[in-house]
N, C-alpha and C positions, 0 to 999 in steps of 0.2 A: 402609515409605515407600519408595517405587520410579523409577524412570527415568519409570512412568506418573502419576506424581501429578506430575514437572516436566511433562510435555508437557500433562496438566490443566489446569497455571498457565499456559502458556504461552508454553514456554521452546522453545527449537530442540532437537531432541535426535536424534544420529549416532548409532550403533554401527557400526564396521567391525571385522573383522576377529575376532569375535564375542567382542568386548569384554564386550557385556553378559551373555551366560552365562559368562566368568572371574569378572565381578566379582559377578554372583549366585553360585556354587558357591563362589570363594575366600577374597572380602571382602563376605561379606555384611555388616558391619557396619561398614566404613568408607564404604561407597553408604549407608548407613542415615543417615551420619554427613552426607556431601559433600549428600544430597539434600534434608536438613533444613535445613543453611546455609541454601542457595539458596533455599529457597521462602521461607526468613525473612529474605533478605537486602532491605533497600529503600534505596534513590538519591534523597536530595530534591534536587530539579529545582533547587534553589538553587545544590546543587554539581558540576550539568551546567555550570552557565552562569559563576558565579565563576570567578576566573581566580588560579593557583597555579603555583607552580615543583614540579617533580619528577613524582613519583606522586599522583594525584588522593585527596582525600580518601576516599572510600568504597570506591575499592580498597584503602587501607588497610585501612579498615575490614573488607571483607571475610577480607585477609587475617590478620589479625588472632584473627578469628570462625574461621578452621578453623586457624590455630594451635593454637590453645587444645581445638581437638579433636584434635592430635596428628597433625596433618599439618605441621610444620613448616619450613621454608625447608632445603634440603642440599644438600651441596657430593658428587657420586657419583664416586671417582677410581675409575679402573681401569688399573691398572698389566701391563706385560707381560714377564717374567721370563723369562730363560731362560738356566738352567745359575746362579743367582744371580745373572746379569746384569740391571740395569732397562735394557729397547731404549724403552721408550716407554710414556710415562705421559700420560694423556688425564683431565682434571678439566671436569666437567658441573653446573651451577648450576641446580638445581631450584627453584622457586619453591614448590613446598609436596609433600611426601613422606609419604606412610601407609604404614609398617610392620605389616605381624601377620607370624603366626606362617608363612603361606602364599605371604611375597615382601611385595613394594612395587608399588605405584600411585604413578605421578609428573601430577604437575598444574602445570601452567600458566595466568597467570592473564593476557590480551593486550583489553586493554578497548579502549585506543587508541594501539595502537606503530601505527609504519611496516609496511605488512602483508609482509614479507622478512621478518618475526621468526616467522610462521608455519612457514615454511623451515625456521629457525633447530628452533623446538620440536619438529617433526614428524622432525624426522632425529637430533636426540636421542634421541629416545623410541627412533627405528628401530637407533642405536646400542645403547643402553641395555637394550634386547630383547635382541636380540642376545648380545648377553654374560650375559646370566639377569641384568642387574641389575635390572629391571623386570620385571611381568607385565601392567600395562596403560598407555599414557599417556593423560592427559586434557589436553585447552583447553575453559575457556571463555569467552565472548570475547561482544562485540555478537550480538545474534538480529535477525533477517527484521523483525519486530514493533518493535522497538526502533529501528532504525533505520529504519524506514520512517515513524515517528510522532515522529521528533525536531525537523521543522520545526514541529512542530504543538505537540508539548510547551513549545519555547523563546517561541513565540508568544504562548499562552497564561500563560505564565510574566511575561510581560513586563505585559500585559493588567494581570494577577492586581496587579500591582507599580506600574501607574500609568508608565511608562517612555513616554517621548513624542519623545526626541530624543539623540542623542550625550548628551550630557552626564550624562543619567538614568545610563548605563552605567555613571559611573566608581565609584557604589555599588558594585557589584561587579568594580570592580577592573578594567573592561576600558576599554580605549580605541581603540578602532577604526584601521587602517591607515589612510592616505592613499587606496590604490586601494580600499578598502572605503569610506571619506568618498565619492568620486566616484560608485559604484555607486550610491550612496544618494541621492547630489544626483539622476542622470540619471534612475533611473528615478521618474516619478512617481507613484507606489502611498503606500498609506500606513506610516508609518513602521516599524514593527513588523516587518512580513510582509514587505520589502525584507532591514530588518538579520536577521530570523531565518533567512532562506533563508542571505545571507552568512556567517550563524555557522555555521551547519550546518556548507556547505559548504567552510568552509576548517575549521573542527576536526575536524569526522567524517567529512573526504569518501571518495574513493574509495580512496586510497593508503594508509586505517589500516585496521587488523586489525580485522575484520567477518566475519560469516559467508559471506556473499556471495565472499570473498578466499578463506577457508578453504575452500570447497568447491571451490574452483580446484585448490588443493593436491591436495586429497584424490583431485578425479578423475583426476587425471594419477600418484596412489600414491605421491607423497610419504610417508610412515613408513611403507608395507608392510614386513615382514608385522606391524609392532607393531597385537595390539592397541589400538583410538584409541574414544575415547568425547568427542564435541564436542558442547558444551552454549552455545546463544546466549541471553545476556540478556532476558527479554521486557519492551516496553513495562510491565505492570502491573507491572514492579521501579522503575518510578519513581512516586513520593508528591509531593503540594505539601505547600510547606512554609514556615513564616514565618522571614523573617530574622531571624538570631540575631543 
C-alpha cells in the first residue's frame, strides 16, 4: 500500500522536497500504516453537521487509529547547551510522531482550524528538520473534492432527515444565528438549499484549513527545505449514516 492507492481513492497528494522518496526508502512500514489508516477512515455525514465543543468526534477517531499504530502525540524539546550552560529551550508539540530505526516522521491533522495554523505547522517542520529531529513532515487536511461537495453533502443529509425549517435543526444541536435567520428569510428559495450554503460558508469557509489554503503556503515556500507530504481527504471519505 502506497501513495498511489491514496490517489486512486480520490485523495489529494503532493510530495515536496523528495518526501515520497524518503518515505519509500527509509519509512516503508510507517507509510503503509498511514495509507491504510486513511483509506479505511470514514466520516459519518451527521458528524459534519452536529454541533459539538472542541475537536470533532471523527478527528478524535482518526487520532486514535494513528495512535494505535504507534503514531502517538509527542512533545519534541530542542535545547541549546554551551559549556554545560543551557542557553535556549524550545518545545514543539506534534499531533503524531512515528519513530523507527531510520529517524522520525511528524504528522499534523488540520481538519477545520484557522488557516494560519498551516504556517505554524510548516515552520515547526522546518525547524525540526533543520535540527535533525524529523525526516519528513506530513499534513492531513480537507481535500478539494470534499470542500467542493460539502454543500451537496449537507443538502443530501438534510433531505434524508426531512429538515423543513429552523426548528428541525435543534435535534443536531444547531441554532442558526440571527444573521443566518435573516438571510434565510431574505432568500425566497428552498430552505435546505439556503441553509446548506450558509452552514458550509460559516463552518468550513475560506479562512479555515483546507487544501487550497495549504497550497498558498507551499507555493510561497513555507516549510522548505523539509521534505513534506501533503494529503487532502476526499469526498469519498464521507458516508451516509443514521442518527444514533
